[in-house]
C-alpha positions as a Markdown table, in Angstrom:
| # | Residue | x | y | z |
|---|---|---|---|---|
| 1 | Unk | 0.0 | 0.0 | 0.0 |
| 2 | Unk | 1.4 | 3.3 | -1.1 |
| 3 | Unk | 1.4 | 6.0 | 1.6 |
| 4 | Unk | 0.9 | 9.4 | 0.1 |
| 5 | Unk | 0.9 | 12.8 | 1.7 |
| 6 | Unk | -2.9 | 12.8 | 2.2 |
| 7 | Unk | -2.9 | 9.4 | 4.0 |
| 8 | Unk | 0.1 | 10.4 | 6.1 |
| 9 | Unk | -1.7 | 13.6 | 7.3 |
| 10 | Unk | -4.8 | 11.5 | 8.0 |
| 11 | Unk | -2.8 | 9.0 | 10.1 |
| 12 | Unk | -1.1 | 11.9 | 12.0 |
| 13 | Unk | -4.5 | 13.5 | 12.7 |
| 14 | Unk | -5.8 | 10.2 | 14.1 |
| 15 | Unk | -2.7 | 9.8 | 16.3 |
| 16 | Unk | -3.0 | 13.3 | 17.7 |
| 17 | Unk | -6.8 | 12.9 | 18.2 |
| 18 | Unk | -6.1 | 9.7 | 20.2 |
| 19 | Unk | -3.5 | 11.6 | 22.3 |
| 20 | Unk | -6.0 | 14.4 | 22.8 |
| 21 | Unk | -8.8 | 12.1 | 23.8 |
| 22 | Unk | -6.5 | 10.2 | 26.1 |
| 23 | Unk | -5.3 | 13.4 | 27.8 |
| 24 | Unk | -9.0 | 14.5 | 28.2 |
| 25 | Unk | -9.8 | 11.1 | 29.8 |
| 26 | Unk | -6.9 | 11.4 | 32.3 |
| 27 | Unk | -8.0 | 14.9 | 33.2 |
| 28 | Unk | -11.7 | 13.8 | 33.6 |
| 29 | Unk | -10.6 | 10.9 | 35.8 |
| 30 | Unk | -8.5 | 13.2 | 37.9 |
| 31 | Unk | -11.4 | 15.6 | 38.3 |
| 32 | Unk | -13.8 | 12.8 | 39.3 |
| 33 | Unk | -11.2 | 11.4 | 41.7 |
| 34 | Unk | -10.9 | 14.8 | 43.4 |
| 35 | Unk | -14.7 | 15.2 | 43.7 |
| 36 | Unk | -15.8 | 11.8 | 44.7 |
| 37 | Unk | -14.2 | 9.4 | 47.2 |
| 38 | Unk | -15.0 | 5.7 | 47.3 |
| 39 | Unk | -13.3 | 3.6 | 50.0 |
| 40 | Unk | -13.6 | -0.1 | 50.6 |
| 41 | Unk | -12.0 | -1.6 | 53.7 |
| 42 | Unk | -11.4 | -5.4 | 53.6 |
| 43 | Unk | -9.7 | -5.6 | 56.9 |
| 44 | Unk | -11.6 | -7.5 | 59.6 |
| 45 | Unk | -11.3 | -4.6 | 62.1 |
| 46 | Unk | -12.3 | -1.9 | 59.5 |
| 47 | Unk | -9.2 | 0.1 | 60.3 |
| 48 | Unk | -9.3 | 2.3 | 57.2 |
| 49 | Unk | -12.9 | 3.6 | 57.1 |
| 50 | Unk | -15.3 | 4.8 | 59.8 |
| 51 | Unk | -18.0 | 2.6 | 61.2 |
| 52 | Unk | -21.6 | 3.7 | 60.6 |
| 53 | Unk | -21.9 | 5.0 | 64.2 |
| 54 | Unk | -19.0 | 7.5 | 63.7 |
| 55 | Unk | -20.4 | 8.6 | 60.3 |
| 56 | Unk | -23.9 | 9.3 | 61.8 |
| 57 | Unk | -22.4 | 11.3 | 64.6 |
| 58 | Unk | -20.4 | 13.4 | 62.2 |
| 59 | Unk | -23.6 | 14.1 | 60.2 |
| 60 | Unk | -25.2 | 15.6 | 63.3 |
| 61 | Unk | -22.3 | 18.0 | 63.9 |
| 62 | Unk | -22.9 | 20.9 | 61.5 |
| 63 | Unk | -20.3 | 23.3 | 62.8 |
| 64 | Unk | -16.5 | 22.9 | 62.0 |
| 65 | Unk | -14.4 | 20.5 | 64.1 |
| 66 | Unk | -10.8 | 21.7 | 64.7 |
| 67 | Unk | -8.1 | 19.3 | 65.6 |
| 68 | Unk | -4.8 | 20.7 | 67.0 |
| 69 | Unk | -1.9 | 18.3 | 67.5 |
| 70 | Unk | 0.9 | 19.6 | 69.8 |
| 71 | Unk | 3.9 | 17.5 | 68.7 |
| 72 | Unk | 7.6 | 18.1 | 68.5 |
| 73 | Unk | 8.0 | 16.6 | 65.0 |
| 74 | Unk | 8.4 | 12.9 | 64.8 |
| 75 | Unk | 10.1 | 12.3 | 68.1 |
| 76 | Unk | 11.6 | 9.0 | 69.1 |
| 77 | Unk | 9.0 | 8.3 | 71.7 |
| 78 | Unk | 6.2 | 8.4 | 69.1 |
| 79 | Unk | 8.1 | 6.9 | 66.2 |
| 80 | Unk | 9.3 | 8.3 | 62.9 |
| 81 | Unk | 5.9 | 8.5 | 61.4 |
| 82 | Unk | 3.8 | 10.0 | 64.2 |
| 83 | Unk | 2.6 | 13.0 | 62.2 |
| 84 | Unk | 1.8 | 10.9 | 59.1 |
| 85 | Unk | -0.1 | 8.4 | 61.3 |
| 86 | Unk | -2.2 | 11.2 | 62.8 |
| 87 | Unk | -2.9 | 12.6 | 59.4 |
| 88 | Unk | -4.0 | 9.2 | 58.1 |
| 89 | Unk | -6.2 | 8.6 | 61.1 |
| 90 | Unk | -7.9 | 12.0 | 60.9 |
| 91 | Unk | -8.4 | 11.6 | 57.1 |
| 92 | Unk | -11.0 | 9.0 | 57.8 |
| 93 | Unk | -13.1 | 11.7 | 59.5 |
| 94 | Unk | -12.2 | 14.3 | 56.9 |
| 95 | Unk | -13.6 | 12.1 | 54.2 |
| 96 | Unk | -17.0 | 12.1 | 55.9 |
| 97 | Unk | -17.0 | 15.8 | 57.0 |
| 98 | Unk | -15.7 | 18.6 | 54.8 |
| 99 | Unk | -15.2 | 21.1 | 57.7 |
| 100 | Unk | -13.0 | 18.8 | 59.8 |
| 101 | Unk | -9.6 | 20.5 | 60.1 |
| 102 | Unk | -6.3 | 19.4 | 61.5 |
| 103 | Unk | -3.1 | 21.4 | 62.2 |
| 104 | Unk | 0.2 | 20.7 | 64.0 |
| 105 | Unk | 1.9 | 23.0 | 66.5 |
| 106 | Unk | 5.5 | 22.4 | 67.7 |
| 107 | Unk | 5.3 | 23.1 | 71.5 |
| 108 | Unk | 9.1 | 23.8 | 71.5 |
| 109 | Unk | 8.8 | 26.5 | 68.8 |
| 110 | Unk | 5.4 | 27.9 | 70.2 |
| 111 | Unk | 5.7 | 27.4 | 74.0 |
| 112 | Unk | 3.1 | 30.2 | 74.7 |
| 113 | Unk | 0.5 | 28.4 | 72.6 |
| 114 | Unk | 1.1 | 25.1 | 74.4 |
| 115 | Unk | 0.9 | 26.8 | 77.8 |
| 116 | Unk | -2.4 | 28.5 | 76.9 |
| 117 | Unk | -3.8 | 25.2 | 75.7 |
| 118 | Unk | -2.7 | 23.5 | 79.0 |
| 119 | Unk | -0.6 | 20.9 | 77.1 |
| 120 | Unk | 1.0 | 18.4 | 79.5 |
| 121 | Unk | 2.7 | 16.0 | 77.1 |
| 122 | Unk | 4.2 | 15.8 | 73.6 |
| 123 | Unk | 1.6 | 14.5 | 71.1 |
| 124 | Unk | -1.4 | 15.7 | 73.0 |
| 125 | Unk | -4.4 | 16.5 | 70.8 |
| 126 | Unk | -7.0 | 19.3 | 71.4 |
| 127 | Unk | -10.4 | 18.8 | 69.8 |
| 128 | Unk | -12.6 | 21.9 | 69.5 |
| 129 | Unk | -16.3 | 22.0 | 68.5 |
| 130 | Unk | -18.9 | 24.7 | 69.0 |
| 131 | Unk | -16.7 | 26.7 | 71.5 |
| 132 | Unk | -16.1 | 23.5 | 73.6 |
| 133 | Unk | -12.9 | 21.5 | 73.7 |
| 134 | Unk | -11.4 | 18.3 | 75.1 |
| 135 | Unk | -7.9 | 16.8 | 75.2 |
| 136 | Unk | -6.9 | 13.3 | 74.2 |
| 137 | Unk | -3.5 | 11.6 | 74.0 |
| 138 | Unk | -2.3 | 9.0 | 71.6 |
| 139 | Unk | -2.7 | 6.2 | 70.8 |
| 140 | Unk | -6.2 | 7.1 | 69.7 |
| 141 | Unk | -8.8 | 4.5 | 68.5 |
| 142 | Unk | -11.9 | 5.3 | 66.6 |
| 143 | Unk | -14.2 | 4.5 | 69.5 |
| 144 | Unk | -12.3 | 6.9 | 71.8 |
| 145 | Unk | -12.3 | 9.7 | 69.2 |
| 146 | Unk | -16.0 | 9.3 | 68.4 |
| 147 | Unk | -17.0 | 9.2 | 72.0 |
| 148 | Unk | -15.1 | 12.4 | 72.5 |
| 149 | Unk | -17.0 | 14.0 | 69.6 |
| 150 | Unk | -20.3 | 12.8 | 71.2 |
| 151 | Unk | -19.4 | 14.5 | 74.4 |
| 152 | Unk | -18.7 | 17.8 | 72.6 |
| 153 | Unk | -21.9 | 17.5 | 70.6 |
| 154 | Unk | -24.1 | 16.7 | 73.6 |
| 155 | Unk | -26.6 | 19.5 | 74.4 |
| 156 | Unk | -27.9 | 18.2 | 77.7 |
| 157 | Unk | -25.3 | 18.3 | 80.5 |
| 158 | Unk | -27.7 | 17.6 | 83.4 |
| 159 | Unk | -26.9 | 14.6 | 85.5 |
| 160 | Unk | -28.6 | 11.2 | 85.4 |
| 161 | Unk | -30.2 | 10.6 | 88.8 |
| 162 | Unk | -30.7 | 7.1 | 90.0 |
| 163 | Unk | -32.8 | 6.0 | 92.9 |
| 164 | Unk | -30.8 | 4.5 | 95.8 |
| 165 | Unk | -31.5 | 2.9 | 99.1 |
| 166 | Unk | -33.7 | -0.1 | 98.1 |
| 167 | Unk | -31.1 | -2.6 | 96.6 |
| 168 | Unk | -31.4 | -1.2 | 93.1 |
| 169 | Unk | -29.1 | -2.3 | 90.3 |
| 170 | Unk | -26.3 | 0.3 | 90.5 |
| 171 | Unk | -25.1 | 2.3 | 87.5 |
| 172 | Unk | -21.6 | 2.2 | 89.0 |
| 173 | Unk | -21.8 | -1.3 | 90.5 |
| 174 | Unk | -19.4 | -4.2 | 89.9 |
| 175 | Unk | -21.7 | -7.1 | 90.6 |
| 176 | Unk | -22.9 | -9.3 | 87.7 |
| 177 | Unk | -26.5 | -8.0 | 88.1 |
| 178 | Unk | -25.4 | -4.3 | 88.4 |
| 179 | Unk | -25.3 | -1.8 | 85.5 |
| 180 | Unk | -21.7 | -0.7 | 86.0 |
| 181 | Unk | -20.5 | -1.5 | 82.5 |
| 182 | Unk | -23.4 | 0.4 | 81.0 |
| 183 | Unk | -22.6 | 3.3 | 83.4 |
| 184 | Unk | -19.0 | 3.3 | 82.1 |
| 185 | Unk | -20.2 | 3.7 | 78.5 |
| 186 | Unk | -22.5 | 6.5 | 79.5 |
| 187 | Unk | -19.7 | 8.3 | 81.3 |
| 188 | Unk | -17.5 | 8.0 | 78.3 |
| 189 | Unk | -20.3 | 9.8 | 76.3 |
| 190 | Unk | -20.4 | 12.7 | 78.7 |
| 191 | Unk | -23.1 | 11.7 | 81.2 |
| 192 | Unk | -22.7 | 12.5 | 84.9 |
| 193 | Unk | -24.4 | 10.5 | 87.7 |
| 194 | Unk | -25.9 | 11.4 | 91.0 |
| 195 | Unk | -27.7 | 9.0 | 93.4 |
| 196 | Unk | -30.9 | 10.1 | 95.1 |
| 197 | Unk | -31.9 | 8.8 | 98.5 |
| 198 | Unk | -35.5 | 10.0 | 99.0 |
| 199 | Unk | -35.4 | 9.1 | 102.7 |
| 200 | Unk | -33.1 | 12.1 | 103.1 |
| 201 | Unk | -33.9 | 14.4 | 100.1 |
| 202 | Unk | -37.1 | 16.5 | 100.2 |
| 203 | Unk | -37.9 | 15.5 | 96.7 |
| 204 | Unk | -36.5 | 14.4 | 93.4 |
| 205 | Unk | -34.4 | 17.4 | 92.1 |
| 206 | Unk | -35.8 | 19.1 | 89.0 |
| 207 | Unk | -32.4 | 19.9 | 87.5 |
| 208 | Unk | -31.5 | 16.4 | 86.5 |
| 209 | Unk | -31.8 | 14.9 | 83.0 |
| 210 | Unk | -33.9 | 11.9 | 84.2 |
| 211 | Unk | -34.6 | 9.6 | 87.2 |
| 212 | Unk | -33.6 | 6.0 | 86.8 |
| 213 | Unk | -35.4 | 3.4 | 88.9 |
| 214 | Unk | -33.5 | 0.2 | 88.4 |
| 215 | Unk | -35.4 | -2.7 | 89.9 |
| 216 | Unk | -35.7 | -2.0 | 93.7 |
| 217 | Unk | -35.4 | -5.2 | 95.7 |
| 218 | Unk | -37.3 | -3.9 | 98.8 |
| 219 | Unk | -40.5 | -1.7 | 98.8 |
| 220 | Unk | -40.3 | 2.0 | 98.4 |
| 221 | Unk | -42.2 | 3.5 | 101.3 |
| 222 | Unk | -45.3 | 5.6 | 100.7 |
| 223 | Unk | -43.5 | 9.0 | 101.4 |
| 224 | Unk | -40.8 | 8.2 | 98.8 |
| 225 | Unk | -43.4 | 7.0 | 96.3 |
| 226 | Unk | -45.3 | 10.3 | 96.6 |
| 227 | Unk | -42.1 | 12.2 | 96.0 |
| 228 | Unk | -41.5 | 10.2 | 92.8 |
| 229 | Unk | -45.1 | 10.7 | 91.6 |
| 230 | Unk | -44.7 | 14.4 | 92.3 |
| 231 | Unk | -41.6 | 14.5 | 90.1 |
| 232 | Unk | -43.4 | 12.7 | 87.3 |
| 233 | Unk | -46.4 | 15.0 | 87.6 |
| 234 | Unk | -44.1 | 18.0 | 87.4 |
| 235 | Unk | -42.8 | 16.9 | 84.0 |
| 236 | Unk | -39.7 | 14.9 | 85.0 |
| 237 | Unk | -38.2 | 12.3 | 82.7 |
| 238 | Unk | -38.1 | 8.7 | 83.9 |
| 239 | Unk | -36.5 | 5.3 | 83.1 |
| 240 | Unk | -38.1 | 2.5 | 85.0 |
| 241 | Unk | -36.6 | -1.0 | 84.8 |
| 242 | Unk | -38.6 | -3.9 | 86.2 |
| 243 | Unk | -37.5 | -7.4 | 87.0 |
| 244 | Unk | -40.9 | -8.8 | 87.9 |
| 245 | Unk | -44.5 | -7.8 | 88.5 |
| 246 | Unk | -43.7 | -6.5 | 92.0 |
| 247 | Unk | -43.9 | -2.7 | 91.7 |
| 248 | Unk | -42.2 | -2.4 | 95.2 |
| 249 | Unk | -44.5 | 0.3 | 96.5 |
| 250 | Unk | -44.8 | 2.3 | 93.3 |
| 251 | Unk | -48.3 | 1.4 | 92.3 |
| 252 | Unk | -49.6 | 4.9 | 92.3 |
| 253 | Unk | -46.8 | 5.9 | 89.9 |
| 254 | Unk | -47.8 | 3.0 | 87.6 |
| 255 | Unk | -51.5 | 4.1 | 87.9 |
| 256 | Unk | -50.5 | 7.7 | 86.9 |
| 257 | Unk | -48.8 | 6.3 | 83.8 |
| 258 | Unk | -51.7 | 3.8 | 83.1 |
| 259 | Unk | -49.1 | 1.0 | 83.2 |
| 260 | Unk | -49.5 | -2.7 | 84.0 |
| 261 | Unk | -46.9 | -5.5 | 84.1 |
| 262 | Unk | -47.6 | -9.2 | 83.5 |
| 263 | Unk | -47.1 | -11.9 | 86.2 |
| 264 | Unk | -45.6 | -14.4 | 83.7 |
| 265 | Unk | -42.5 | -14.0 | 81.6 |
| 266 | Unk | -41.9 | -14.2 | 77.8 |
| 267 | Unk | -40.5 | -17.5 | 76.6 |
| 268 | Unk | -38.9 | -17.9 | 73.2 |
| 269 | Unk | -38.4 | -21.1 | 71.4 |
| 270 | Unk | -35.9 | -19.6 | 69.0 |
| 271 | Unk | -33.5 | -19.2 | 72.0 |
| 272 | Unk | -32.3 | -22.7 | 71.5 |
| 273 | Unk | -30.8 | -21.7 | 68.1 |
| 274 | Unk | -28.4 | -19.5 | 70.0 |
| 275 | Unk | -27.8 | -22.1 | 72.8 |
| 276 | Unk | -29.8 | -20.1 | 75.3 |
| 277 | Unk | -32.6 | -21.2 | 77.6 |
| 278 | Unk | -36.2 | -20.4 | 76.5 |
| 279 | Unk | -36.5 | -17.8 | 79.3 |
| 280 | Unk | -34.2 | -15.6 | 77.2 |
| 281 | Unk | -36.5 | -13.7 | 74.8 |
| 282 | Unk | -35.0 | -12.3 | 71.5 |
| 283 | Unk | -36.1 | -9.4 | 69.5 |
| 284 | Unk | -35.4 | -8.0 | 66.0 |
| 285 | Unk | -38.8 | -6.3 | 65.8 |
| 286 | Unk | -39.3 | -2.8 | 67.2 |
| 287 | Unk | -42.0 | -0.2 | 67.2 |
| 288 | Unk | -41.9 | 2.9 | 65.1 |
| 289 | Unk | -40.1 | 5.3 | 67.5 |
| 290 | Unk | -37.1 | 7.6 | 67.4 |
| 291 | Unk | -35.2 | 5.1 | 69.6 |
| 292 | Unk | -35.7 | 2.2 | 67.2 |
| 293 | Unk | -36.2 | 3.8 | 63.8 |
| 294 | Unk | -32.6 | 3.3 | 62.7 |
| 295 | Unk | -31.9 | 0.4 | 65.0 |
| 296 | Unk | -31.1 | -2.8 | 63.2 |
| 297 | Unk | -29.5 | -5.0 | 65.8 |
| 298 | Unk | -31.0 | -8.0 | 67.6 |
| 299 | Unk | -31.4 | -7.8 | 71.4 |
| 300 | Unk | -31.9 | -10.3 | 74.2 |
| 301 | Unk | -34.0 | -10.0 | 77.4 |
| 302 | Unk | -33.6 | -12.7 | 80.1 |
| 303 | Unk | -36.9 | -13.3 | 82.0 |
| 304 | Unk | -38.8 | -10.4 | 80.5 |
| 305 | Unk | -42.3 | -9.3 | 81.5 |
| 306 | Unk | -45.0 | -7.9 | 79.3 |
| 307 | Unk | -45.6 | -4.1 | 79.7 |
| 308 | Unk | -48.8 | -2.3 | 78.7 |
| 309 | Unk | -49.7 | 1.3 | 79.1 |
| 310 | Unk | -52.9 | 2.9 | 78.1 |
| 311 | Unk | -52.7 | 6.5 | 77.0 |
| 312 | Unk | -54.6 | 9.0 | 79.0 |
| 313 | Unk | -56.2 | 11.8 | 77.0 |
| 314 | Unk | -56.7 | 13.8 | 80.1 |
| 315 | Unk | -53.0 | 13.8 | 81.0 |
| 316 | Unk | -51.9 | 14.1 | 77.4 |
| 317 | Unk | -49.7 | 11.0 | 77.2 |
| 318 | Unk | -48.8 | 9.5 | 73.9 |
| 319 | Unk | -47.7 | 5.8 | 74.2 |
| 320 | Unk | -45.5 | 3.9 | 71.8 |
| 321 | Unk | -44.5 | 0.2 | 71.8 |
| 322 | Unk | -40.8 | -0.2 | 71.8 |
| 323 | Unk | -39.8 | -3.9 | 71.8 |
| 324 | Unk | -41.7 | -7.0 | 70.7 |
| 325 | Unk | -40.0 | -10.3 | 71.7 |
| 326 | Unk | -40.7 | -14.0 | 71.3 |
| 327 | Unk | -42.0 | -14.0 | 67.8 |
| 328 | Unk | -41.9 | -17.8 | 68.1 |
| 329 | Unk | -42.9 | -17.9 | 71.7 |
| 330 | Unk | -45.5 | -16.9 | 74.2 |
| 331 | Unk | -46.2 | -15.3 | 77.6 |
| 332 | Unk | -46.0 | -18.1 | 80.0 |
| 333 | Unk | -48.6 | -18.0 | 82.8 |
| 334 | Unk | -47.1 | -20.6 | 85.0 |
| 335 | Unk | -44.3 | -19.4 | 87.4 |
| 336 | Unk | -40.8 | -20.4 | 86.3 |
| 337 | Unk | -37.8 | -20.7 | 88.7 |
| 338 | Unk | -35.6 | -17.6 | 88.3 |
| 339 | Unk | -32.1 | -18.4 | 87.1 |
| 340 | Unk | -33.0 | -22.1 | 86.5 |
| 341 | Unk | -31.8 | -23.5 | 83.2 |
| 342 | Unk | -33.3 | -25.8 | 80.6 |
| 343 | Unk | -36.8 | -25.8 | 82.2 |
| 344 | Unk | -39.3 | -27.5 | 79.9 |
| 345 | Unk | -42.2 | -25.2 | 79.0 |
| 346 | Unk | -45.2 | -26.0 | 76.8 |
| 347 | Unk | -47.8 | -23.6 | 75.3 |
| 348 | Unk | -51.2 | -23.8 | 77.0 |
| 349 | Unk | -53.9 | -22.4 | 74.7 |
| 350 | Unk | -56.2 | -21.6 | 77.6 |
| 351 | Unk | -53.8 | -19.7 | 79.8 |
| 352 | Unk | -50.8 | -18.6 | 77.7 |
| 353 | Unk | -50.6 | -15.7 | 75.3 |
| 354 | Unk | -48.9 | -16.2 | 71.9 |
| 355 | Unk | -46.1 | -13.9 | 70.9 |
| 356 | Unk | -45.1 | -11.4 | 69.9 |
| 357 | Unk | -45.0 | -9.9 | 73.4 |
| 358 | Unk | -44.3 | -6.2 | 74.1 |
| 359 | Unk | -41.9 | -5.7 | 76.9 |
| 360 | Unk | -41.2 | -1.9 | 76.7 |
| 361 | Unk | -43.2 | 1.3 | 76.2 |
| 362 | Unk | -42.2 | 4.9 | 75.7 |
| 363 | Unk | -44.6 | 7.7 | 76.9 |
| 364 | Unk | -44.2 | 11.3 | 76.0 |
| 365 | Unk | -46.3 | 14.5 | 76.4 |
| 366 | Unk | -45.9 | 18.2 | 76.3 |
| 367 | Unk | -45.7 | 19.6 | 79.8 |
| 368 | Unk | -45.7 | 23.4 | 80.0 |
| 369 | Unk | -43.1 | 24.6 | 77.5 |
| 370 | Unk | -41.1 | 21.5 | 77.5 |
| 371 | Unk | -41.5 | 17.8 | 76.5 |
| 372 | Unk | -41.7 | 15.0 | 79.1 |
| 373 | Unk | -40.4 | 11.5 | 78.3 |
| 374 | Unk | -40.9 | 8.2 | 80.2 |
| 375 | Unk | -39.6 | 4.7 | 79.3 |
| 376 | Unk | -40.8 | 1.5 | 81.2 |
| 377 | Unk | -39.1 | -1.8 | 80.4 |
| 378 | Unk | -40.3 | -5.1 | 81.7 |
| 379 | Unk | -36.6 | -6.2 | 82.0 |
| 380 | Unk | -33.5 | -4.9 | 83.7 |
| 381 | Unk | -31.3 | -7.9 | 83.0 |
| 382 | Unk | -30.5 | -6.9 | 79.5 |
| 383 | Unk | -28.4 | -3.9 | 80.7 |
| 384 | Unk | -26.7 | -5.8 | 83.5 |
| 385 | Unk | -22.9 | -6.4 | 83.5 |
| 386 | Unk | -23.6 | -10.0 | 82.4 |
| 387 | Unk | -25.7 | -9.3 | 79.3 |
| 388 | Unk | -24.7 | -5.7 | 78.2 |
| 389 | Unk | -22.4 | -6.9 | 75.5 |
| 390 | Unk | -24.9 | -9.4 | 74.1 |
| 391 | Unk | -26.1 | -8.6 | 70.5 |
| 392 | Unk | -27.2 | -4.9 | 70.4 |
| 393 | Unk | -28.2 | -4.5 | 74.1 |
| 394 | Unk | -25.7 | -1.8 | 74.7 |
| 395 | Unk | -26.7 | 0.2 | 71.6 |
| 396 | Unk | -30.4 | 0.0 | 72.5 |
| 397 | Unk | -29.7 | 1.1 | 76.1 |
| 398 | Unk | -27.6 | 4.1 | 74.9 |
| 399 | Unk | -30.4 | 5.1 | 72.5 |
| 400 | Unk | -32.9 | 5.1 | 75.3 |
| 401 | Unk | -30.8 | 7.4 | 77.5 |
| 402 | Unk | -30.1 | 9.7 | 74.6 |
| 403 | Unk | -33.8 | 10.0 | 73.9 |
| 404 | Unk | -34.7 | 10.6 | 77.5 |
| 405 | Unk | -32.1 | 13.3 | 77.8 |
| 406 | Unk | -33.4 | 15.0 | 74.7 |
| 407 | Unk | -30.3 | 14.3 | 72.5 |
| 408 | Unk | -32.3 | 12.7 | 69.7 |
| 409 | Unk | -29.7 | 13.5 | 67.1 |
| 410 | Unk | -27.2 | 11.2 | 69.0 |
| 411 | Unk | -29.4 | 8.2 | 68.7 |
| 412 | Unk | -27.4 | 5.9 | 66.4 |
| 413 | Unk | -25.4 | 2.8 | 66.3 |
| 414 | Unk | -22.4 | 3.1 | 68.6 |
| 415 | Unk | -18.8 | 2.8 | 67.2 |
| 416 | Unk | -17.4 | -0.6 | 68.0 |
| 417 | Unk | -14.0 | -1.2 | 69.4 |
| 418 | Unk | -11.3 | -2.7 | 67.1 |
| 419 | Unk | -10.9 | -6.4 | 67.1 |
| 420 | Unk | -7.2 | -7.0 | 67.3 |
| 421 | Unk | -6.1 | -10.5 | 66.4 |
| 422 | Unk | -3.2 | -11.8 | 68.4 |
| 423 | Unk | -1.2 | -15.0 | 67.6 |
| 424 | Unk | -0.1 | -16.7 | 70.8 |
| 425 | Unk | 3.0 | -18.8 | 70.4 |
| 426 | Unk | 3.4 | -21.6 | 72.9 |
| 427 | Unk | 6.6 | -21.5 | 74.9 |
| 428 | Unk | 8.0 | -24.9 | 74.0 |
| 429 | Unk | 11.1 | -25.2 | 71.6 |
| 430 | Unk | 9.2 | -26.9 | 68.8 |
| 431 | Unk | 6.5 | -24.2 | 68.6 |
| 432 | Unk | 9.2 | -21.5 | 68.6 |
| 433 | Unk | 11.1 | -23.3 | 65.8 |
| 434 | Unk | 7.9 | -23.5 | 63.7 |
| 435 | Unk | 7.1 | -19.8 | 64.3 |
| 436 | Unk | 10.7 | -18.9 | 63.4 |
| 437 | Unk | 10.5 | -20.9 | 60.1 |
| 438 | Unk | 7.2 | -19.4 | 59.1 |
| 439 | Unk | 8.2 | -15.8 | 59.9 |
| 440 | Unk | 11.7 | -16.0 | 58.2 |
| 441 | Unk | 10.3 | -18.2 | 55.4 |
| 442 | Unk | 8.1 | -15.3 | 54.2 |
| 443 | Unk | 10.8 | -12.8 | 55.0 |
| 444 | Unk | 13.8 | -14.5 | 53.4 |
| 445 | Unk | 13.5 | -18.1 | 52.2 |
| 446 | Unk | 10.5 | -17.8 | 49.9 |
| 447 | Unk | 11.8 | -14.6 | 48.1 |
| 448 | Unk | 15.2 | -16.3 | 47.8 |
| 449 | Unk | 13.6 | -19.4 | 46.3 |
| 450 | Unk | 11.7 | -17.3 | 43.7 |
| 451 | Unk | 15.0 | -15.5 | 42.8 |
| 452 | Unk | 16.9 | -18.8 | 42.3 |
| 453 | Unk | 14.0 | -20.3 | 40.3 |
| 454 | Unk | 13.9 | -17.2 | 38.1 |
| 455 | Unk | 17.7 | -17.2 | 37.6 |
| 456 | Unk | 17.6 | -20.9 | 36.7 |
| 457 | Unk | 14.8 | -20.4 | 34.1 |
| 458 | Unk | 16.7 | -17.5 | 32.6 |
| 459 | Unk | 20.0 | -19.5 | 32.4 |
| 460 | Unk | 18.1 | -22.5 | 30.9 |
| 461 | Unk | 16.5 | -20.4 | 28.1 |
| 462 | Unk | 19.8 | -18.7 | 27.4 |
| 463 | Unk | 21.5 | -22.0 | 26.8 |
| 464 | Unk | 18.7 | -23.3 | 24.6 |
């Protein structure tokens, strides 16, 4: 084929057109990459992207977040890549929130700034949001950082009051049936606690976020009951956790709320699938409420009672069902031994009530110029130190507290701690030898074997 001038110009034009289109494609891809970020984390611990709980918290924080790291370069105590590590960690938050800013200050070069910020050690981080600030020191995990942001975002700083003096489950207790682990999580999110002994106090203080009645073991006397009722009548928020149908002297409070509690407990035949006794009722079905609207975890309630509350038009209460349990179970009418395992139960059409069984209600009304909120749960076990980490129990409990305190925007899935996987090598000589061979095999022997094999193939082909 003869190439003339016209054909040569045509081929040249096609080549330049291809180059031009290729350059345009590169520019377009660069622009799209700068405007849109897509990240996929395939690590088990999700170390490179934020969990949904952290993302949802950032969405509620509209104002800028300013991070100031006081670090003397990459000092030996922190490692040679301290600043880069901080930048990479904070970048996970910056990808989700545009007005999330980070800057570094060398305290040796700017001692006055470090003194004004009350910096006590190298590497200390100051987080500022909405004219409030907190300090945190490395190493920093996502859960710690997000809990700090929750504290800064919290609008209600009133203390959580818990009734004391009747053997209640304690929010700072260490026993298996106490709520101490739950209390620790609430403290990490900025809540403060105060215990109320109504034998000594004139009444329930009105300056608290809520009153928690966590399953009294002995009756509340009539004078104390009247003080609690007066608190509720005056618009106070209340979280009432019940272990059984014994109201322990608080019948008039229950009457005011229009509330009843069943004698029998919910039994769930699906519990055996999780290797639990039937007295442990499971739920993945929740009412349409702010607490549960975005909640997608399962929860478990050992020995739960049915709760019912009838709205009073006169008092202005609006009642919502919160939790339905035992979809494949029923409300057992016969008494079961508390704590006993593997008790055989059968459904009696004449006496038992088929599931689902509602074990929690939320009541709210407008009182004066403010809203009033009440939650009654027919179970306290699910928040105990024994069961708090079971399924989504912790998240559900935190959501209830956030709603009662008025921080609806903080109702979300909580950031989970990282799952570090550790390999434990036995101390005997054989195990140490195997571990040494595996480690150095990947480090030296396997690369050397590939090099030798490649050299051998090259030499063989060269001789061919």
